[in-house]
N, C-alpha and C positions, 0 to 999 in steps of 0.2 A: 177576445184576442184570438187570432188565428195561430196555427202551429208555427208560422214563421216569425211570430212575435210582432206582427203588424196588424193594424185594425182592418176590419172589413171595408172594402172600398165601395162606397155608395155615393156617386156624384149627386150634387144638389143643383138645381137650376138657379140662375141668378148670381152665380159666383164667377170670378175671373178664372180662366183655365190655368193660369200660372201666376205664382207669387214670387217676388224676389225677397229673400231673407237677408236683411241688412244686419249682419252679426256685430253686436256691440260689446261682446264679452271682454275682449282684451283691453278695451278702454273703459267703458262705463261699468263693466263688471268688476275690474280690478282696482279702479280708482278709489273705491271706498273701503278697501281692505285695511285693517289696523296695522298689519305688518307689510313691509315692502317685499314683493315677490321678485325673486332673482330674475335678471334680464334673460338668462338662458332658458328659464322656465317659460317666460312670456313668449319667447321666440318659438319654442317647441309647441306651445299651446296654439299659436297662430298657424303653424305648419300643420298640426293635426286637424285643425278646423278646415283648412284648405283641402287636405286629403279626404275629408268627409264630404267634399263637394260644394262647400259654401264658396261663393264667388265675390262677396263683398264683406271685407273684414276690417272693421274700424280698429286700427292698430294701436293708437295711442293719442296723446294730447300734448301739444307744445304750450302748456300752461306753465306759469312760473313755479319752480319746485317748492317755493315757500308755501303755496296754496294747496298743491296736490303733490306731496313728496313721492307718492307711490308711482308717479309717472315722470319722475326726474330723469329717467334713463331713455327718454323718447328717441333721441338721435342715435344712441348706441343700439337700441332695439331695431330701428329701421336699417342700420348698417348690417345687422346680423341676419335679417330676413332673407330667405330664399324666395324672392318675389316671382311668383309664377305667372306665365302668360295666361290671360283670361281672368285673372283674379285682381280685384281692386282693393287697395289698401289705404282708404281715406284716414285723415287725422283731423283732430279738432284743433283750431287755432283761435285763441281768445282776442288777439289784437295783432298789430303790425309786426311786433317783435316775434310773436309766435309764427306768423307767416314767413318772416325772414328765415327762421330756423327750419321750417317745413320745406321751403324752397331749397335750402342747402342740403336737405336730405333727399331731394329728388322726388318728392311726392307729386301726384297728378290730380289729387282730389282732396279738398279740405272742407271743413264744416265750421260754421259759426254758431254760437249758442245764445239765442235771444230769450227774453222773458215776455210772457203775456201779461204780467202784472207789475204794477208800480213797486210794490214792496220787494218782490224777488229781484227786480232789476237793481234796486238799491243794495240789497244784501249780496247778490252774486256778482254784479258788475260795477257797483259803486256809481251808478248812473240812474237818471230818471228813465221812465218808459220811453220818452221821446229822445233823450240824450243817447240812448244805446245805439240808435241808428247812425248818429254822427260818428260813433266809434267804429261801427261795422263798415261804413261806406268806403273808406280808403282800403280796408282789407279786401273787400269784395272786388273793388275796381282793380287793384294790383293783381289779385289772383287771376281774374279773368284776362288781364293783359298778358299774364305769363302762360296762358293757355290751360289753366286749372279749372276744374268744375268746383262749384261752391254749393254746399248743402246748407240749409238753414234749419236749425232746431228752434222750436217754440216751446220753451218749458212752461210749466204751470198752465197748460192749455185747457185743463178741466177743473182743477181745484188748486187753491193756494192755502198753505197752513195758516197764513196770517189774514188773508182776505176772504177765504171761503170759496164757494163755487164761482167760476169765472164766466162772464157773459160771452157766449159764442161770437157775438159781433166784435167784441174786443179782440178775441183771438184772430178772427178773420182780418181785422185791420192791421195787426202786427204782421201776419203772414203775407198779406198783399204787399206791404212795404218791402219785405225781404225779397219777394219774387220780382218786384219792380226794380230792386237794386241789382238783381242778376242771379239770385239763387235758382238753380235748376230744379231743386227738390225741397219740399218743406215737410219736416218731420214734426207731427203734433204730439207733444209729450204729456202724458198723464203722470207727472213727476211724483205725486204722492198717492196715486192709485185710487182716487175717489170717484172716477168717472164710471158711468153705467152706459148700457147700450143706447138708450134714448138720447143721452147726452152726446155720445159719439155721433149719432145721426145729426144732431143739431149743429155740432161744430163743423163737421164735414160739409153739411149743406150751406152753412154760413160762409165758409171759405170759398166754395164753388160760386155761390151767389155774389161774393165779393170780388170775383175775378181770378181766383186761383183754380186752374184746371184740375180736375180730380186726378188726372194722370201725373200731376206734379206733387201729389200728397203721399206722405208715408205716415205711419202711426207708430207710437212708442209708448207701450203700456207697462206700468208697474202693477204687481199683483197684491198690493197691500190688503185689499178687501176681497181677493179671489175673483176679480172681474176681468182679468186680462184677456182670457180666451173669448169670453162673451163679447167683450168690446172689440176684439179683433174680428170676430165673425160679423159684427155689425158694420165695421169699416169695409170689409170685403163685399158685403151686400150693397154698399154705397159705391163700389167700383174702385176702391183703393187696392193697389197691387204691390205695394212695398210695405213690409212689416219688420220693424226692428225687434230683435230678440237677442238674448244673452245665453250662451251655452251654460247649461246647468242652473240657470236662474240666478246667476251671480249679479250683484250690483245694487246700487242705491244712488244717493246723491249726497256728496259731502256738505252741501249747503242747506239740506232739508232733512232734518233728523227723522221725520216721519216717513220718508221714502224707503221702502223695502226693495226686495229684489225685482229685477226685470222679468218680463215674460220669458220663460225658459224656452230656448230654441227647440229642445226635444218635445216639449208639450205642444208647441206650435206645429211641429212636423207631424206629430201623431194626429192632430186634428185635420191638418191639410191632407194627409194620406187617406183618412177616413172619408173626406169630402171629395176625393178624386181631383184635388188641385195639385198641379205639378210644382216642384220647387227645386229639384236637383240635388238634394242632400241625402246622405246615407244615414238613416236613423241610428243604426247600431254602431257605426263609427263615431257618431256624435255622442252616444251614451258612453262608449269606451273612453272618449276624450274627457268627458265631464267627470267620470269616475277617477280618471288619472289626475285631473286638476283638483278634485276634492281631496285626494290624498296629499297633493302638494300643499294645500291650505289647511289640512289637518281637521277637516270636518266633512260630514256628508253633504251631498248635493241637495238643495231644496226642491229640485225638479221632481214632480211626481212620476213622470215617465222614466226618468233615470232610476229612481228608486225601484220602480216596478220591474224594469227590464234587467237591472243589475242585481236585483235581489235574488 
């Protein structure tokens, strides 16, 4: 580590010059908390993240409060936000009712959450793998008609706790249908963190071969087995330029108990800084934000970079 608290910058050939960090901490990070975080704390969290230079902040989800009570304050949160020019505040919408609520809150960017496996589609969406598309189609169609951008998440894209490793061709098939439906971006989710670098290569290659441009791909890694950064680097080498991350490593999945925290934004930034890849975020402001949020939650941040720089 240099005296400035930043890694030595040594660019590596074959990597994109710039990466977009798609910050999911306010939504994916907080949805799995056992206690409800006050809405004013969430609003300050998002504002701090914007102040740290992040320009894509997934704010919340318009899911039914019965299923994710931690995000029941979605509309209130969006009303409280000081939405900055140049900052995108996407929200997750599970169905048409969720889209209705999102439109009422004036959002410009929504996401839908699909499954790559039959079992998780049943447990998370109460649909079969094929039936989920019939549920998403009217949501995407209406959102596009309203001028919104729609992102598609593909959960369990690498491993499923009930079905085991997932065939890359199956992931590619789901992803292709979402892109054909109108999703501008496809986030490949390693929901339980079992993927490895070679598996990432195979999934990205299958998606591209199946008709999804690499420019439309993003990756969303969980660090259950300590593979999130290695998997991210593998994706970058394949040409992926958008990486989902969560400040302080917050998060999990309320429908998959084996899913632990997301890739920490600070850990990602440390790696990108060392590789000479631009991203626009201020590492020390991110660390300060995650230390602050850890204090709100009453426990230390799981991010290794946060612990190293805050210690």
